[in-house]
N, C-alpha and C positions, 0 to 999 in steps of 0.2 A: 505495501501500497504504500504510494508514493503521496507524503502531504510535504505540504508550507512550512519549509524551502528546503527543497532538495540538490544534493549536489554529487556528482558523479566525479574519482580523482581517479587518476593514474597518475604514474611514477614520475616521480621529482620534485615534490608534487605537481602537480597540475589540478585544475578546480576548474568545470566544464560547470554549463546551465544552461538555459535557459530564459531567457526572458518569460515568455505566456507559454510555459509548461514548465510544471510537475513533474513527471513523468521522468526515473531514469530512461527507463530504454527510446522515445524519444533521441531524450540529448541524445545519448547514444548514436542512435542514426544519423542524426542531426550532424554529428561534428567526425561525424564514421568512424569510430572508435573501436579497436579489436578487443571486445569485453571479455573471451574468452582462449588462453590459449595452449596446447597439448600440456600442461604443467598445474595448471589449474587457471584465473579469475588473474585476468591484466588490469585491472577496475576496480575500487570501490566504492559502489552506492552508499548514500549519506545521509542522514535529512538533519536539520537545529532546526527546531519546533519549541515556539513559545507553548509554555501551560494551560490545559485547557482552550487550546485551538486561537488564545485570547492576542490578533497580532500590535496591543497597543501597548504588550508587556517591554524594557528596557530590554535589544536586544541582547546584550551579554549576560542575558535571565536563560534566556532559549536554550535548550538543552540536545547537544551532540547528542546523535546514534549513529549506528550503524544498522542497515539497512539488508544484511545479508549474512551468510555465518563463516562459509570458508571466506580465506582473503587470503591475498600475493604478500610476501617474502619480506619487500619492499614496504610495508606500510608501518608507521610509524605513529601510537595514536595523538601524539603531543603536536607532533609534525603536522600532522593534514589536520587534523583540524582549529591549530592554528591558521592554515590558508584555508580554511572553510569561514573561519571568522569573518577573514578579510573580504573574501567573496559574499561574506552576508552580509554585508553593507551594502556593497553594491546594488546587491538584487533588491533590499528593501529601499534603495532610493529609488529605484525602478519602480517597484508597484507598490511601494504602501506614502506616495507624496500625491497629491492629487484630489483627495479624499479625506476624509475625517475620519482616519482610522481610531482617534483617541475615543471621543466619542461613540462613535460605532460599534464601540466594546464596551460602553461606560454608559446608555439611551438616556435620555433626559424623560425626565415622567414630566407633562407640564400640570399636572393640578398639585404637582409639591414641590412647586416654582412657588415663589415670593410674586403671587399676582400685580400686575405690572395695572396702577390705574390712568385709563382709559376714562375721555366721555362718551356719553353714549353715544352721539355722532360719529366720532372715528370707530368707534366698533362696527356702529349698523354700514362703514364703508370697507371696513377688508372684510366683514360679514358675505356683504352686497355682489364685492368685488369678484368672492370667490364662488355666488354663488350663478353669477355672468359666464367665469368660466367652464363650471361644471353642468348648468344650462347649454354650453355652445359642444361641450364635445361627449357628455354624458359616461357614459359608463366606460366611454374608451379612453379617458383619460386614467381613466385607476390604471387602464396596465401599462401609462406608459410611465410609472417607476420604473415595474422589473421589466418591461423591456429596455425601455433605455437605459440602467441602470448596469443591466446584463451586456450591453450593448455599446457603455460609455468610455471615454480616454479616462481611462485609470490611471496617472503616476504618467504615461509613455503618452507622444502626439498619434500616435497610430489608434484605429480603431480593432476595439476586439473584444470577446466576451470577456468576461469578470470570471468565466468558468477557467481560460485558460488564460488569460492574463495575472491572477493572481490568488487562482487554485481554486479547490475547491469550498475550503476554511472560510472562508469571506462569502461563497454563496448557503454556504447554509449560519454559521453562528452569527454575521454582523447582520443579512434583514433579516433573516429565519428566527434562527435561535434570539441572539440578541433584543434586536428589537421588533419585529411583529411578537412574538412569543409574550417578553416578561411586560414590555414597556403598553404594549394593544390591551392586554389583558388586565391589566390592571385599569387603564384607562377604561375600556370597557367596561369593565365591573363597577367601576367607580360614578359613572354614567349611565347605567341602566340602573343603579337603586333610585340616581335623581329622581328618571324618569319611567317610573317602572310600568306607569299606569300609558304609556306608549310606547312600549317597547319594541318596535317591531323589523320588518329584514332594513325600512329605511333608517331608522338612529345606531343600526349594524353599520350599512354602510358609509354616511358619510362620518362618523368616527374613526373608520377604516379609511376614510379621505385625510384624516390629518395628519394617520398615520405614516402613511405614505408622501404625506407632503414631506414630512420630520424624515425621512429614509431620505427624501431626493436631495435635500437639503446635505445631504453629510457629501452628494458627490459633484461640488461645483464645478466640476471641470465637464459638465455635461449640460451644452450648450444652448440643442435641439433638441425638444422633449420629441419622441416619439406620437402619431395621434395629436397634437395641440402645438406643430411647427404652424401656425396662424397667431399662437397668440402669445404671442415672441417668446425671448426668452426662459422665463422664471414666471409662469401660470403655477404656479403652486405657492407665490411668495405669501398671498395673505391669509393660507392657512398654516406656513410656518412663522409667521409676523404674531397671531393668536395663539402661536404652542409658542414660543419663547416669553411671550409676555404670561404664562399663566392662565388660559385659555383654550376648551375647548368647541367646539359645534358640535349640535346636533339636529338634527331632522328628521319630524316623526309624517312626513309628507306633506308636509299646511302650514306648520309651526315649525321655525329657527329659532334653537337655546344657545345661551353660551353659559360652557359650565365653566368653572372654576374651586383651588382646593379642595381640601382629603376626599368632601364629598359632593365634591363635585357641584356646588350649589349652582342652579341658575342667576345667572345675576340682570340677563337680557331676551325677554322672548322679541321675535319680529315676526309676523305673520305676512307670506311674500305673497300671499294672497291679495288682500288686502294693502299692503305694507303701512300697516297698523303694527308703532313696534312698548315696548316700555323696558323700562328697567326697575333692577330691586336692587336696595341695596341690603347694610346690615350683615 
């Protein structure tokens, strides 16, 4: 099993790796390395991985691991690890720049942030800005984060899939486990309890939109969102502004609500059909 970050070592030692793949075998094929000789292996497959796949941890804390049992006679563990760690810095510069690695693995829950006080008019502007985007592209905008992030520019100036460029750990841990599961579940539970009478698919989808907007904001290199190309470079801005100010919108099909605080208290309601709004304080 190849993990981020994978290297192939040849005698010298010389360390080989690919900018867009963590496959040892792809590395061997790409550089035409002679992996196996008549007397045994000519290469050593190794990985340097962070604890629990957390790419935001300092590089020196990542663990050096062998990924094969039989080693060539020239292999010196200390010398090879030192050479690989030099290359790890280069690999990290290639793949771990251009997106917010630290926050991706340590996501912000907006309902636990100090609420930034905003006027009713300011909150309404942000909410209406988002609904205009949402209405323009409807469900397709929800797919734009997943598809755009998978095909984003991450660290390098070449469009490539996240799967290939930063590995399975980013796809699974950043977007699915770290953000989608922990923050989404927490925010959803709070909002659901706050609007229990109107919980439904619309509420579920609207809260999910905020999580997607947050995830999208972790990848500032994305300048054009799929399915939302005509809406400008940052269609998620209204939701992300609300998120970092401590607000999460929900929509029950008629009424939009803004929630804040640990209990997702409703501070604003806006009926999108009548355009009437009221705020709640205290």
